[in-house]
Phi, psi and omega in degrees: 000134182290133180282136175283136181249138185274147179249172178303317181296320178299317182299313183295311183293316180295316180299315183290322182286341183270355184304312180301321179295332181293335182282340184287155176300153177086007183253021186299335181284345181259346179241133183299146181287165180261354181062018177077004181269121186299331179288343181257000182293343177278351182302310182294322180296317179299313181299310183293324179293316179300314182292328181278327190256336184251149179299133185296336184240024178299146188263144171287149180298137176247146188247180177263162181300329179292347181270351182299134185241175170297149188221096181292145175263069187300128173076009180233161177206197180282118181295351175277355179281114184293345179274351181277141184293341178253030178304135179233113179295322180295317178295321179302320180294316181292324179294321180301327181264020180056036176065017180297328181255015177286144177211146177252109181284132174241118187215181180098228186278062175226151183282333186229071180296142179195172175253127183260126175286168177299320180296322179295318178297321181289344179278343177287159174306135185254165177221135175243131184217140176253111189226166179263127175269121178255108184278147177296344180275358174106353180258163178228160177204154180243132181215162176260131181240138174234133180184187177257137177303138177306325183301323180298317182290318179296321179291323177296322179284347178079061182297138187268155184299336181282351183297137179232328184226150177238121187252131185246123181248138184245158179297334182269013175093353180281153178215136174225160184224139175227161179275179185291326179295319177290324180296325182263009177292137183303331183267001174275108189232160168264100189274129176240000177225149179218124178053042175081005179233170174302149179301124181293155179304314183297341180254013169109023183307150000275342182219136176231162175272143169235115177248090190289346181263011176224165181299156191309324186290349175285342183273079189296140177265168171053050185299141178239317180205157177238130179236120179267131184228163176258357176229155179291130178273112184271109179260011179091178183280105181274351183094353179243150175293148176288317182248122180228057183291151180237000000 
């Protein structure tokens, strides 16, 4: 039997119509857990309120080139540096070959799982946007990002109707997760360019995620693989909220 593949329109309509159902009992697999911490019990309420009250595809503000500012790469360095606590031997090997053998694996609830090379990602329709990065540490910066919308890659891989979450895994061990509405948001991109140049190492080369509708730490650097799931992947209490929408 041929598998049905979901489109951007399906994601938006299904996501918006399902908001009410998420509030009902028995939906814990579709809404992230609170891990029993009373300070995090508001996470689900914030998520549901945003999804119910705000337009699912409202756009983050975009700026002019004259607004571009300095942009610190806080807390990161070269993952090939063996003295760094997030040293990655695999990333170091791909960097040594100028990312010629780098690939972004897309797997899980997709009809056509595969690994996409940097050249393949660059062959998809691209988007350039100048947006403000709001860091969880309290600072902001404005930069220009160029990349392909995540939606193009997911649709190419044939995302299935049961998909609910998109999980991004990085070479430095970080992992973040977003829902389908954020994954299919036009400004959610796999960025391979910054300020008119290739993405710098300190900012996540060769490809990083940009989730412009959430706080900065959701925009994972040094991407390695994407896993689409129908249930929330519980990685434990990381100390950060799962949903930090703006």
